MMTF fields as JSON, N, C-alpha, C and O atoms, coordinates in Angstrom:
{
  "mmtfVersion": "1.0.0",
  "mmtfProducer": "UNKNOWN",
  "numBonds": 451,
  "numAtoms": 452,
  "numGroups": 113,
  "numChains": 1,
  "numModels": 1,
  "chainsPerModel": [1],
  "groupsPerChain": [113],
  "chainIdList": ["A"],
  "bondAtomList": [4, 2, 8, 6, 12, 10, 16, 14, 20, 18, 24, 22, 28, 26, 32, 30, 36, 34, 40, 38, 44, 42, 48, 46, 52, 50, 56, 54, 60, 58, 64, 62, 68, 66, 72, 70, 76, 74, 80, 78, 84, 82, 88, 86, 92, 90, 96, 94, 100, 98, 104, 102, 108, 106, 112, 110, 116, 114, 120, 118, 124, 122, 128, 126, 132, 130, 136, 134, 140, 138, 144, 142, 148, 146, 152, 150, 156, 154, 160, 158, 164, 162, 168, 166, 172, 170, 176, 174, 180, 178, 184, 182, 188, 186, 192, 190, 196, 194, 200, 198, 204, 202, 208, 206, 212, 210, 216, 214, 220, 218, 224, 222, 228, 226, 232, 230, 236, 234, 240, 238, 244, 242, 248, 246, 252, 250, 256, 254, 260, 258, 264, 262, 268, 266, 272, 270, 276, 274, 280, 278, 284, 282, 288, 286, 292, 290, 296, 294, 300, 298, 304, 302, 308, 306, 312, 310, 316, 314, 320, 318, 324, 322, 328, 326, 332, 330, 336, 334, 340, 338, 344, 342, 348, 346, 352, 350, 356, 354, 360, 358, 364, 362, 368, 366, 372, 370, 376, 374, 380, 378, 384, 382, 388, 386, 392, 390, 396, 394, 400, 398, 404, 402, 408, 406, 412, 410, 416, 414, 420, 418, 424, 422, 428, 426, 432, 430, 436, 434, 440, 438, 444, 442, 448, 446],
  "bondOrderList": [1, 1, 1, 1, 1, 1, 1, 1, 1, 1, 1, 1, 1, 1, 1, 1, 1, 1, 1, 1, 1, 1, 1, 1, 1, 1, 1, 1, 1, 1, 1, 1, 1, 1, 1, 1, 1, 1, 1, 1, 1, 1, 1, 1, 1, 1, 1, 1, 1, 1, 1, 1, 1, 1, 1, 1, 1, 1, 1, 1, 1, 1, 1, 1, 1, 1, 1, 1, 1, 1, 1, 1, 1, 1, 1, 1, 1, 1, 1, 1, 1, 1, 1, 1, 1, 1, 1, 1, 1, 1, 1, 1, 1, 1, 1, 1, 1, 1, 1, 1, 1, 1, 1, 1, 1, 1, 1, 1, 1, 1, 1, 1],
  "groupList": [{"groupName": "MET", "atomNameList": ["N", "CA", "C", "O"], "elementList": ["N", "C", "C", "O"], "formalChargeList": [0, 0, 0, 0], "bondAtomList": [1, 0, 2, 1, 3, 2], "bondOrderList": [1, 1, 2], "singleLetterCode": "M", "chemCompType": "L-PEPTIDE LINKING"}, {"groupName": "ALA", "atomNameList": ["N", "CA", "C", "O"], "elementList": ["N", "C", "C", "O"], "formalChargeList": [0, 0, 0, 0], "bondAtomList": [1, 0, 2, 1, 3, 2], "bondOrderList": [1, 1, 2], "singleLetterCode": "A", "chemCompType": "L-PEPTIDE LINKING"}, {"groupName": "ARG", "atomNameList": ["N", "CA", "C", "O"], "elementList": ["N", "C", "C", "O"], "formalChargeList": [0, 0, 0, 0], "bondAtomList": [1, 0, 2, 1, 3, 2], "bondOrderList": [1, 1, 2], "singleLetterCode": "R", "chemCompType": "L-PEPTIDE LINKING"}, {"groupName": "GLU", "atomNameList": ["N", "CA", "C", "O"], "elementList": ["N", "C", "C", "O"], "formalChargeList": [0, 0, 0, 0], "bondAtomList": [1, 0, 2, 1, 3, 2], "bondOrderList": [1, 1, 2], "singleLetterCode": "E", "chemCompType": "L-PEPTIDE LINKING"}, {"groupName": "LYS", "atomNameList": ["N", "CA", "C", "O"], "elementList": ["N", "C", "C", "O"], "formalChargeList": [0, 0, 0, 0], "bondAtomList": [1, 0, 2, 1, 3, 2], "bondOrderList": [1, 1, 2], "singleLetterCode": "K", "chemCompType": "L-PEPTIDE LINKING"}, {"groupName": "PHE", "atomNameList": ["N", "CA", "C", "O"], "elementList": ["N", "C", "C", "O"], "formalChargeList": [0, 0, 0, 0], "bondAtomList": [1, 0, 2, 1, 3, 2], "bondOrderList": [1, 1, 2], "singleLetterCode": "F", "chemCompType": "L-PEPTIDE LINKING"}, {"groupName": "GLN", "atomNameList": ["N", "CA", "C", "O"], "elementList": ["N", "C", "C", "O"], "formalChargeList": [0, 0, 0, 0], "bondAtomList": [1, 0, 2, 1, 3, 2], "bondOrderList": [1, 1, 2], "singleLetterCode": "Q", "chemCompType": "L-PEPTIDE LINKING"}, {"groupName": "THR", "atomNameList": ["N", "CA", "C", "O"], "elementList": ["N", "C", "C", "O"], "formalChargeList": [0, 0, 0, 0], "bondAtomList": [1, 0, 2, 1, 3, 2], "bondOrderList": [1, 1, 2], "singleLetterCode": "T", "chemCompType": "L-PEPTIDE LINKING"}, {"groupName": "LEU", "atomNameList": ["N", "CA", "C", "O"], "elementList": ["N", "C", "C", "O"], "formalChargeList": [0, 0, 0, 0], "bondAtomList": [1, 0, 2, 1, 3, 2], "bondOrderList": [1, 1, 2], "singleLetterCode": "L", "chemCompType": "L-PEPTIDE LINKING"}, {"groupName": "TYR", "atomNameList": ["N", "CA", "C", "O"], "elementList": ["N", "C", "C", "O"], "formalChargeList": [0, 0, 0, 0], "bondAtomList": [1, 0, 2, 1, 3, 2], "bondOrderList": [1, 1, 2], "singleLetterCode": "Y", "chemCompType": "L-PEPTIDE LINKING"}, {"groupName": "ILE", "atomNameList": ["N", "CA", "C", "O"], "elementList": ["N", "C", "C", "O"], "formalChargeList": [0, 0, 0, 0], "bondAtomList": [1, 0, 2, 1, 3, 2], "bondOrderList": [1, 1, 2], "singleLetterCode": "I", "chemCompType": "L-PEPTIDE LINKING"}, {"groupName": "CYS", "atomNameList": ["N", "CA", "C", "O"], "elementList": ["N", "C", "C", "O"], "formalChargeList": [0, 0, 0, 0], "bondAtomList": [1, 0, 2, 1, 3, 2], "bondOrderList": [1, 1, 2], "singleLetterCode": "C", "chemCompType": "L-PEPTIDE LINKING"}, {"groupName": "GLY", "atomNameList": ["N", "CA", "C", "O"], "elementList": ["N", "C", "C", "O"], "formalChargeList": [0, 0, 0, 0], "bondAtomList": [1, 0, 2, 1, 3, 2], "bondOrderList": [1, 1, 2], "singleLetterCode": "G", "chemCompType": "PEPTIDE LINKING"}, {"groupName": "ASP", "atomNameList": ["N", "CA", "C", "O"], "elementList": ["N", "C", "C", "O"], "formalChargeList": [0, 0, 0, 0], "bondAtomList": [1, 0, 2, 1, 3, 2], "bondOrderList": [1, 1, 2], "singleLetterCode": "D", "chemCompType": "L-PEPTIDE LINKING"}, {"groupName": "VAL", "atomNameList": ["N", "CA", "C", "O"], "elementList": ["N", "C", "C", "O"], "formalChargeList": [0, 0, 0, 0], "bondAtomList": [1, 0, 2, 1, 3, 2], "bondOrderList": [1, 1, 2], "singleLetterCode": "V", "chemCompType": "L-PEPTIDE LINKING"}, {"groupName": "ASN", "atomNameList": ["N", "CA", "C", "O"], "elementList": ["N", "C", "C", "O"], "formalChargeList": [0, 0, 0, 0], "bondAtomList": [1, 0, 2, 1, 3, 2], "bondOrderList": [1, 1, 2], "singleLetterCode": "N", "chemCompType": "L-PEPTIDE LINKING"}, {"groupName": "SER", "atomNameList": ["N", "CA", "C", "O"], "elementList": ["N", "C", "C", "O"], "formalChargeList": [0, 0, 0, 0], "bondAtomList": [1, 0, 2, 1, 3, 2], "bondOrderList": [1, 1, 2], "singleLetterCode": "S", "chemCompType": "L-PEPTIDE LINKING"}, {"groupName": "TRP", "atomNameList": ["N", "CA", "C", "O"], "elementList": ["N", "C", "C", "O"], "formalChargeList": [0, 0, 0, 0], "bondAtomList": [1, 0, 2, 1, 3, 2], "bondOrderList": [1, 1, 2], "singleLetterCode": "W", "chemCompType": "L-PEPTIDE LINKING"}, {"groupName": "PRO", "atomNameList": ["N", "CA", "C", "O"], "elementList": ["N", "C", "C", "O"], "formalChargeList": [0, 0, 0, 0], "bondAtomList": [1, 0, 2, 1, 3, 2], "bondOrderList": [1, 1, 2], "singleLetterCode": "P", "chemCompType": "L-PEPTIDE LINKING"}, {"groupName": "HIS", "atomNameList": ["N", "CA", "C", "O"], "elementList": ["N", "C", "C", "O"], "formalChargeList": [0, 0, 0, 0], "bondAtomList": [1, 0, 2, 1, 3, 2], "bondOrderList": [1, 1, 2], "singleLetterCode": "H", "chemCompType": "L-PEPTIDE LINKING"}],
  "groupTypeList": [0, 1, 2, 3, 4, 5, 6, 7, 8, 7, 3, 6, 0, 5, 9, 10, 8, 8, 1, 8, 6, 3, 3, 2, 11, 12, 1, 13, 14, 0, 15, 8, 14, 16, 6, 10, 7, 17, 12, 2, 14, 7, 14, 12, 18, 12, 7, 8, 9, 15, 8, 8, 3, 13, 5, 6, 16, 1, 12, 0, 10, 14, 6, 7, 4, 14, 3, 12, 2, 2, 2, 16, 9, 6, 10, 7, 6, 4, 12, 2, 13, 0, 8, 17, 0, 3, 4, 2, 2, 8, 3, 10, 0, 8, 1, 13, 5, 6, 19, 0, 7, 1, 12, 19, 6, 3, 7, 1, 2, 13, 16, 1, 12],
  "groupIdList": [1, 2, 3, 4, 5, 6, 7, 8, 9, 10, 11, 12, 13, 14, 15, 16, 17, 18, 19, 20, 21, 22, 23, 24, 25, 26, 27, 28, 29, 30, 31, 32, 33, 34, 35, 36, 37, 38, 39, 40, 41, 42, 43, 44, 45, 46, 47, 48, 49, 50, 51, 52, 53, 54, 55, 56, 57, 58, 59, 60, 61, 62, 63, 64, 65, 66, 67, 68, 69, 70, 71, 72, 73, 74, 75, 76, 77, 78, 79, 80, 81, 82, 83, 84, 85, 86, 87, 88, 89, 90, 91, 92, 93, 94, 95, 96, 97, 98, 99, 100, 101, 102, 103, 104, 105, 106, 107, 108, 109, 110, 111, 112, 113],
  "secStructList": [7, 7, 7, 7, 6, 6, 1, 1, 7, 7, 2, 2, 2, 2, 2, 2, 2, 2, 2, 6, 6, 1, 7, 3, 3, 2, 2, 2, 2, 2, 2, 2, 2, 2, 2, 2, 6, 6, 6, 1, 1, 7, 7, 7, 2, 2, 2, 2, 2, 2, 2, 2, 2, 2, 2, 2, 2, 6, 6, 1, 3, 3, 3, 3, 3, 3, 3, 6, 6, 3, 3, 3, 3, 3, 3, 7, 2, 2, 2, 2, 2, 2, 2, 2, 2, 2, 2, 2, 2, 2, 2, 2, 2, 2, 2, 2, 2, 2, 2, 2, 2, 6, 6, 7, 7, 7, 7, 2, 2, 2, 2, 2, 7],
  "xCoordList": [-6.424, -6.204, -7.432, -7.873, -7.999, -9.279, -8.855, -7.775, -9.749, -9.368, -9.845, -10.79, -9.049, -9.368, -10.802, -11.227, -11.567, -12.942, -12.828, -12.027, -13.613, -13.723, -12.462, -12.251, -11.662, -10.535, -11.204, -10.736, -12.217, -13.027, -14.494, -14.84, -15.355, -16.765, -17.573, -17.213, -18.712, -19.695, -20.511, -20.402, -21.387, -22.203, -23.179, -23.409, -23.671, -24.511, -23.699, -24.15, -22.453, -21.777, -21.48, -21.663, -21.017, -20.647, -21.942, -21.863, -23.068, -24.318, -24.791, -25.338, -24.618, -25.043, -24.177, -24.722, -22.792, -21.912, -22.216, -22.227, -22.488, -22.805, -23.974, -24.014, -25.051, -26.297, -26.087, -26.77, -25.096, -24.938, -23.998, -23.496, -23.775, -23.045, -23.973, -23.5, -25.202, -26.185, -26.751, -26.914, -27.006, -27.788, -29.155, -30.037, -29.261, -30.381, -30.672, -29.795, -31.941, -32.288, -32.267, -32.247, -32.272, -32.247, -33.218, -32.869, -34.508, -35.524, -35.236, -35.482, -34.713, -34.322, -33.139, -33.091, -32.278, -31.03, -31.541, -31.175, -32.368, -32.81, -33.566, -33.367, -34.449, -35.134, -34.238, -34.441, -33.217, -32.336, -31.437, -31.152, -30.998, -30.088, -30.962, -30.442, -32.088, -32.985, -33.202, -33.131, -33.478, -33.801, -32.618, -32.792, -31.417, -30.283, -29.722, -28.994, -30.035, -29.545, -30.659, -30.559, -31.766, -32.99, -33.362, -33.706, -33.275, -33.8, -32.79, -33.12, -31.666, -30.661, -30.078, -29.856, -29.845, -29.332, -30.374, -30.956, -30.674, -31.598, -30.861, -29.989, -31.317, -30.679, -31.847, -32.692, -31.988, -32.998, -32.588, -31.465, -33.672, -33.371, -32.292, -31.48, -32.253, -31.319, -29.884, -28.97, -29.765, -28.35, -28.056, -26.917, -28.867, -28.67, -28.185, -27.172, -28.905, -28.694, -27.421, -26.75, -27.102, -25.865, -24.688, -23.679, -24.893, -23.744, -23.506, -22.392, -24.725, -24.636, -23.84, -22.988, -24.13, -23.468, -21.927, -21.088, -21.625, -20.202, -19.514, -18.359, -20.261, -19.603, -19.423, -18.44, -20.336, -20.223, -19.027, -18.225, -18.919, -17.851, -16.485, -15.512, -16.444, -15.118, -14.896, -13.848, -15.921, -15.685, -15.837, -15.256, -16.662, -16.86, -18.222, -18.459, -19.031, -20.306, -20.565, -20.072, -21.311, -21.719, -23.319, -23.965, -23.849, -25.199, -25.4, -24.731, -26.303, -26.541, -27.771, -27.869, -28.736, -29.985, -30.724, -30.625, -31.519, -32.383, -33.738, -33.836, -34.814, -36.14, -37.037, -37.484, -37.28, -37.996, -37.116, -35.98, -37.633, -36.926, -36.15, -35.353, -36.333, -35.727, -34.379, -34.244, -33.37, -32.014, -31.36, -31.536, -30.707, -30.127, -28.584, -28.013, -27.939, -26.563, -25.923, -26.61, -24.674, -23.909, -22.486, -21.923, -21.922, -20.615, -19.554, -19.733, -18.481, -17.323, -16.298, -16.372, -15.3, -14.105, -13.442, -12.977, -13.378, -12.975, -13.69, -13.1, -14.988, -15.951, -15.812, -15.793, -15.706, -15.601, -14.282, -14.303, -13.185, -11.959, -12.039, -11.489, -12.777, -12.973, -13.867, -13.619, -14.872, -15.682, -14.797, -14.86, -14.038, -13.156, -12.11, -11.753, -11.585, -10.546, -11.287, -10.721, -12.568, -13.309, -13.597, -13.569, -13.88, -14.113, -12.978, -13.102, -11.754, -10.576, -10.148, -9.523, -10.493, -10.269, -11.189, -10.718, -12.357, -13.234, -12.816, -12.928, -12.357, -11.746, -10.581, -10.479, -9.68, -8.551, -8.98, -8.447, -9.952, -10.472, -11.128, -10.891, -11.852, -12.478, -11.423, -11.575, -10.3, -9.241, -8.575, -8.259, -8.356, -7.75, -8.67, -8.193, -9.965, -10.915, -10.783, -10.627, -10.831, -10.773, -9.451, -9.446, -8.43, -7.057, -7.141, -6.71, -7.648, -7.527, -8.674, -8.547, -9.614, -10.616, -10.489, -11.279, -9.639, -9.389, -9.36, -8.701, -10.132, -10.246, -11.282, -11.597, -11.834, -12.912, -14.263, -14.722, -14.931, -16.107, -17.329, -18.292, -17.341, -18.588, -18.606, -17.552, -19.735, -19.937, -21.036, -21.707, -21.213, -22.241, -23.669, -24.569, -23.747, -25.011, -25.254, -26.34, -24.338, -24.381, -24.762, -25.647, -24.06, -24.298, -25.64, -26.101, -26.152, -27.437, -28.527, -29.628, -28.298, -29.211, -30.203, -31.071],
  "yCoordList": [33.734, 32.874, 32.08, 31.409, 32.117, 31.296, 29.876, 29.587, 28.992, 27.53, 27.189, 27.733, 26.196, 25.616, 25.046, 24.516, 25.173, 24.749, 23.085, 22.453, 22.568, 21.104, 20.402, 19.192, 21.307, 20.807, 19.99, 18.938, 20.561, 19.902, 20.045, 20.972, 19.067, 19.164, 19.519, 19.198, 20.19, 20.553, 19.244, 18.34, 19.237, 18.059, 17.861, 16.751, 18.96, 18.79, 18.158, 17.241, 18.765, 18.228, 16.679, 15.864, 16.343, 14.983, 13.981, 12.928, 14.456, 13.583, 13.561, 12.542, 14.644, 14.624, 13.63, 12.781, 13.645, 12.644, 11.316, 10.405, 11.063, 9.729, 9.279, 8.098, 10.082, 9.706, 9.253, 8.366, 9.92, 9.714, 8.545, 8.444, 7.729, 6.404, 5.578, 4.617, 5.854, 5.213, 6.435, 7.56, 6.076, 7.163, 7.592, 6.778, 8.898, 9.476, 10.894, 11.54, 11.28, 12.535, 13.449, 12.964, 14.81, 15.712, 15.542, 15.64, 15.275, 15.083, 13.874, 13.881, 12.788, 11.599, 11.884, 11.372, 12.673, 13.034, 13.721, 13.346, 14.703, 15.512, 14.61, 14.694, 13.737, 12.789, 11.83, 11.519, 11.321, 10.363, 10.988, 10.366, 12.208, 12.887, 13.128, 12.915, 13.504, 13.755, 12.424, 12.397, 11.273, 10.014, 9.41, 8.959, 9.42, 8.787, 9.575, 9.003, 10.881, 11.648, 11.96, 12.897, 11.169, 11.251, 12.802, 13.239, 13.539, 14.842, 15.826, 17.011, 15.476, 16.295, 17.207, 18.401, 16.594, 17.461, 17.529, 16.497, 18.698, 18.842, 19.711, 20.544, 19.409, 20.017, 20.699, 19.937, 21.948, 22.629, 22.528, 22.175, 22.894, 22.724, 23.74, 23.37, 24.952, 25.941, 25.421, 25.423, 24.99, 24.551, 23.26, 23.15, 22.34, 21.133, 21.395, 20.844, 22.219, 22.341, 23.173, 22.992, 24.102, 24.85, 23.861, 23.856, 23.016, 21.96, 21.002, 20.709, 20.503, 19.555, 20.228, 19.593, 21.448, 22.157, 22.272, 22.07, 22.628, 22.78, 21.438, 21.342, 20.317, 18.964, 18.479, 17.818, 18.815, 18.367, 19.176, 18.588, 20.49, 21.26, 20.782, 20.866, 20.248, 19.819, 18.339, 17.757, 17.743, 16.251, 15.298, 14.213, 15.699, 14.807, 14.052, 13.075, 14.432, 13.793, 13.927, 14.85, 13.02, 13.204, 13.092, 12.372, 13.84, 13.775, 12.466, 12.253, 11.65, 10.338, 10.304, 9.508, 11.107, 11.011, 12.226, 12.97, 12.574, 13.691, 13.179, 12.623, 13.378, 13.002, 14.263, 14.482, 15.049, 16.305, 17.212, 17.514, 17.64, 18.481, 17.633, 18.179, 16.457, 15.561, 15.146, 14.646, 15.391, 15.019, 14.087, 14.362, 13.133, 12.135, 12.276, 12.651, 11.988, 12.125, 10.934, 10.162, 10.775, 9.689, 10.192, 10.937, 9.735, 10.15, 9.542, 8.38, 10.162, 9.585, 9.16, 9.341, 8.541, 8.15, 9.319, 9.148, 10.495, 11.762, 12.053, 12.26, 12.078, 12.354, 11.339, 11.737, 9.902, 8.884, 9.161, 9.081, 9.467, 9.738, 10.889, 10.849, 11.905, 13.025, 12.605, 13.02, 11.844, 11.334, 10.511, 10.716, 9.653, 8.807, 9.605, 9.276, 10.699, 11.621, 12.362, 12.586, 12.705, 13.471, 12.505, 12.937, 11.175, 10.237, 10.174, 10.28, 9.986, 9.84, 11.171, 11.064, 12.31, 13.579, 13.524, 13.84, 13.165, 13.055, 12.02, 12.212, 10.979, 10.012, 10.492, 10.177, 11.231, 11.746, 12.806, 12.861, 13.609, 14.633, 13.813, 14.148, 12.867, 12.057, 11.476, 11.463, 10.954, 10.279, 11.339, 11.075, 12.59, 13.675, 13.98, 14.099, 14.09, 14.437, 13.359, 13.712, 12.103, 11.042, 11.113, 10.982, 11.31, 11.397, 12.639, 12.488, 13.736, 14.946, 14.78, 15.411, 13.992, 13.957, 12.678, 12.489, 11.853, 10.514, 10.888, 11.83, 10.068, 10.196, 11.174, 11.152, 12.048, 12.864, 12.178, 11.588, 12.212, 11.422, 12.154, 11.483, 13.422, 14.151, 14.143, 14.35, 13.917, 13.993, 15.071, 15.456, 15.541, 16.551, 16.048, 16.756, 14.671, 14.059, 14.033, 14.389, 13.655, 13.663, 15.037, 15.172, 16.057, 17.3, 17.993, 18.981, 17.505, 17.941, 17.476, 18.022, 16.464, 16.032, 15.02, 14.54],
  "zCoordList": [8.416, 7.087, 6.897, 7.829, 5.767, 5.545, 5.321, 4.806, 5.73, 5.583, 4.16, 3.588, 3.662, 2.345, 2.406, 3.433, 1.231, 1.222, 1.302, 0.614, 2.106, 2.371, 2.964, 2.887, 3.557, 4.387, 5.664, 6.097, 6.12, 7.18, 6.697, 5.964, 7.149, 6.805, 7.875, 9.007, 7.684, 8.63, 8.689, 7.861, 9.813, 9.992, 8.705, 8.225, 8.255, 7.101, 5.852, 5.165, 5.654, 4.544, 4.752, 3.848, 5.985, 6.196, 5.958, 5.325, 6.533, 6.304, 4.895, 4.473, 4.102, 2.73, 2.047, 1.342, 2.19, 1.53, 1.988, 1.16, 3.312, 3.741, 3.155, 2.808, 2.957, 2.297, 0.833, 0.322, 0.189, -1.244, -1.56, -2.68, -0.657, -0.908, -1.751, -2.358, -1.842, -2.803, -3.617, -3.146, -4.819, -5.604, -5.001, -4.731, -4.816, -4.169, -4.859, -5.432, -4.742, -5.214, -3.955, -2.824, -4.191, -2.98, -1.953, -0.777, -2.295, -1.216, -0.425, 0.781, -1.029, -0.388, 0.624, 1.743, 0.166, 0.961, 2.219, 3.333, 2.042, 3.217, 4.214, 5.426, 3.66, 4.646, 5.314, 6.488, 4.605, 5.209, 6.272, 7.295, 6.028, 6.989, 8.312, 9.407, 8.231, 9.351, 10.106, 11.335, 9.342, 9.756, 10.573, 11.706, 9.952, 10.558, 11.736, 12.548, 11.863, 13.023, 13.964, 14.757, 13.896, 14.621, 14.816, 15.915, 13.753, 13.66, 14.246, 14.29, 14.673, 15.252, 14.148, 14.35, 12.987, 11.802, 10.8, 10.467, 10.265, 9.208, 8.061, 8.308, 6.832, 5.786, 5.008, 4.538, 4.829, 4.12, 2.587, 2.225, 1.685, 0.293, -0.196, -1.045, 0.286, -0.152, 0.196, -0.628, 1.439, 1.796, 1.029, 0.575, 0.839, 0.209, -1.247, -1.678, -1.963, -3.394, -3.659, -4.675, -2.706, -2.795, -2.546, -3.251, -1.481, -1.276, -2.38, -2.814, -2.831, -4.031, -5.219, -5.84, -5.487, -6.568, -6.304, -7.182, -4.962, -4.586, -4.626, -5.042, -4.167, -4.141, -5.679, -6.016, -6.489, -7.943, -8.596, -9.321, -8.34, -8.888, -8.481, -9.231, -7.196, -6.602, -7.028, -6.749, -7.718, -8.109, -7.022, -7.038, -6.005, -4.905, -5.104, -4.394, -5.953, -6.253, -7.826, -8.475, -8.343, -9.761, -9.838, -9.076, -10.786, -11.068, -11.915, -12.926, -11.472, -12.138, -12.911, -13.845, -12.603, -13.303, -13.324, -12.348, -14.374, -14.388, -14.884, -15.978, -14.047, -14.391, -14.13, -13.004, -15.145, -14.966, -14.085, -14.452, -12.935, -11.957, -10.958, -10.195, -10.936, -9.952, -10.511, -11.628, -9.641, -10.093, -9.044, -7.857, -9.344, -8.513, -8.529, -9.553, -7.443, -7.26, -6.586, -5.917, -6.741, -5.979, -5.761, -6.564, -4.605, -4.251, -5.093, -5.46, -5.449, -6.263, -5.201, -3.986, -5.928, -4.993, -4.28, -3.153, -4.885, -4.245, -3.038, -1.978, -3.161, -2.13, -0.966, 0.199, -1.317, -0.412, 0.347, 1.575, -0.266, 0.386, 1.427, 2.527, 0.96, 2.057, 3.123, 4.256, 2.935, 4.006, 4.976, 6.188, 4.483, 5.353, 6.077, 7.209, 5.421, 6.092, 7.306, 8.377, 7.034, 8.057, 9.235, 10.387, 8.963, 9.962, 10.844, 12.064, 10.199, 10.835, 11.679, 12.734, 11.188, 11.945, 13.226, 14.318, 13.108, 14.265, 15.284, 16.495, 14.779, 15.71, 16.456, 17.642, 15.886, 16.532, 17.618, 18.726, 17.215, 18.112, 19.463, 20.623, 19.134, 20.322, 21.075, 22.297, 20.556, 21.258, 22.142, 23.301, 21.565, 22.244, 23.52, 24.649, 23.247, 24.362, 25.42, 26.589, 25.113, 26.079, 26.91, 28.134, 26.227, 26.832, 27.878, 29.021, 27.501, 28.224, 29.507, 30.556, 29.293, 30.363, 31.149, 32.075, 30.886, 31.597, 33.121, 33.56, 33.873, 35.278, 35.788, 36.978, 34.924, 35.342, 35.485, 34.507, 36.628, 36.755, 36.181, 35.81, 36.093, 35.65, 34.211, 33.609, 33.555, 32.153, 31.946, 32.904, 30.731, 30.397, 30.742, 31.193, 30.454, 30.691, 32.28, 32.736, 33.001, 34.518, 35.064, 35.909, 34.551, 35.143, 34.609, 35.181, 33.647, 33.099, 33.937, 33.859, 34.77, 35.753, 35.196, 35.926]
}
Protein backbone atom coordinates (compact mmCIF):
# COMPACT_ATOMS: atom_id res chain seq x y z
CA UNK A 1 0.00 0.00 0.00
CA UNK A 2 1.43 3.38 -0.99
CA UNK A 3 1.91 5.90 1.78
CA UNK A 4 0.01 9.14 1.64
CA UNK A 5 2.04 12.01 0.23
CA UNK A 6 3.64 14.10 3.00
CA UNK A 7 2.63 11.59 5.70
CA UNK A 8 6.32 11.67 6.55
CA UNK A 9 8.97 14.01 5.20
CA UNK A 10 12.29 13.20 3.61
CA UNK A 11 15.29 15.11 4.93
CA UNK A 12 15.17 17.40 1.92
CA UNK A 13 11.46 18.12 2.46
CA UNK A 14 12.03 18.79 6.15
CA UNK A 15 14.88 21.22 5.56
CA UNK A 16 13.10 23.06 2.75
CA UNK A 17 10.11 23.71 5.01
CA UNK A 18 12.46 24.66 7.84
CA UNK A 19 14.22 27.16 5.56
CA UNK A 20 10.90 28.68 4.49
CA UNK A 21 9.98 29.84 7.96
CA UNK A 22 11.20 33.13 6.50
CA UNK A 23 10.50 34.29 2.96
CA UNK A 24 13.23 32.98 0.66
CA UNK A 25 13.85 32.36 -3.01
CA UNK A 26 14.89 28.93 -4.27
CA UNK A 27 18.62 29.70 -4.47
CA UNK A 28 18.58 30.95 -0.88
CA UNK A 29 16.75 27.79 0.24
CA UNK A 30 19.36 25.55 -1.42
CA UNK A 31 22.21 27.50 0.17
CA UNK A 32 20.61 27.55 3.63
CA UNK A 33 19.87 23.82 3.63
CA UNK A 34 23.50 23.07 2.80
CA UNK A 35 24.69 25.59 5.40
CA UNK A 36 22.54 24.42 8.33
CA UNK A 37 23.36 20.75 7.66
CA UNK A 38 27.08 21.45 7.15
CA UNK A 39 26.77 20.04 3.62
CA UNK A 40 25.26 16.73 4.77
CA UNK A 41 22.00 17.48 2.95
CA UNK A 42 21.96 19.15 -0.43
CA UNK A 43 19.00 20.02 -2.61
CA UNK A 44 19.48 20.37 -6.34
CA UNK A 45 17.36 22.75 -8.42
CA UNK A 46 15.25 19.99 -10.01
CA UNK A 47 14.35 18.46 -6.66
CA UNK A 48 13.79 21.86 -5.06
CA UNK A 49 11.43 23.21 -7.69
CA UNK A 50 9.45 19.96 -7.89
CA UNK A 51 9.02 19.97 -4.11
CA UNK A 52 8.14 23.67 -4.04
CA UNK A 53 5.42 22.99 -6.60
CA UNK A 54 4.13 20.01 -4.61
CA UNK A 55 4.21 21.97 -1.34
CA UNK A 56 2.40 24.87 -2.96
CA UNK A 57 -0.29 22.56 -4.42
CA UNK A 58 -0.75 21.01 -0.97
CA UNK A 59 -1.11 24.44 0.67
CA UNK A 60 2.05 24.00 2.74
CA UNK A 61 3.81 27.05 1.26
CA UNK A 62 2.76 30.15 -0.67
CA UNK A 63 4.56 32.06 -3.35
CA UNK A 64 5.12 35.52 -1.92
CA UNK A 65 7.02 37.40 -4.59
CA UNK A 66 8.02 37.23 -8.25
CA UNK A 67 10.90 39.35 -9.53
CA UNK A 68 11.71 38.27 -13.07
CA UNK A 69 12.60 34.58 -12.83
CA UNK A 70 13.23 34.82 -9.08
CA UNK A 71 10.31 33.55 -6.99
CA UNK A 72 10.09 33.67 -3.22
CA UNK A 73 8.10 31.40 -0.93
CA UNK A 74 7.11 31.12 2.71
CA UNK A 75 5.65 28.34 4.83
CA UNK A 76 1.93 28.42 5.69
CA UNK A 77 0.31 27.28 8.92
CA UNK A 78 -0.44 23.93 7.27
CA UNK A 79 3.24 23.54 6.37
CA UNK A 80 4.30 24.63 9.86
CA UNK A 81 1.96 22.02 11.36
CA UNK A 82 3.50 19.34 9.11
CA UNK A 83 7.00 20.41 10.12
CA UNK A 84 6.12 20.15 13.83
CA UNK A 85 4.42 16.75 13.32
CA UNK A 86 7.57 15.49 11.62
CA UNK A 87 9.71 16.83 14.48
CA UNK A 88 7.51 14.93 16.94
CA UNK A 89 7.71 11.75 14.84
CA UNK A 90 11.51 11.96 14.84
CA UNK A 91 11.57 12.53 18.61
CA UNK A 92 9.44 9.41 19.13
CA UNK A 93 11.77 7.39 16.92
CA UNK A 94 14.78 8.66 18.87
CA UNK A 95 13.10 7.79 22.18
CA UNK A 96 12.36 4.28 20.86
CA UNK A 97 16.00 3.91 19.82
CA UNK A 98 17.24 5.09 23.20
CA UNK A 99 14.88 2.72 25.00
CA UNK A 100 15.93 -0.27 22.90
CA UNK A 101 19.66 0.46 23.16
CA UNK A 102 19.81 1.46 26.83
CA UNK A 103 22.76 -0.21 28.46
CA UNK A 104 24.63 -0.88 25.23
CA UNK A 105 28.12 0.58 25.49
CA UNK A 106 29.13 0.59 21.83
CA UNK A 107 27.96 3.38 19.57
CA UNK A 108 28.39 3.73 15.84
CA UNK A 109 30.99 6.43 16.50
CA UNK A 110 32.91 4.15 18.91
CA UNK A 111 32.93 1.22 16.49
CA UNK A 112 34.01 3.43 13.58
CA UNK A 113 37.22 3.96 15.44
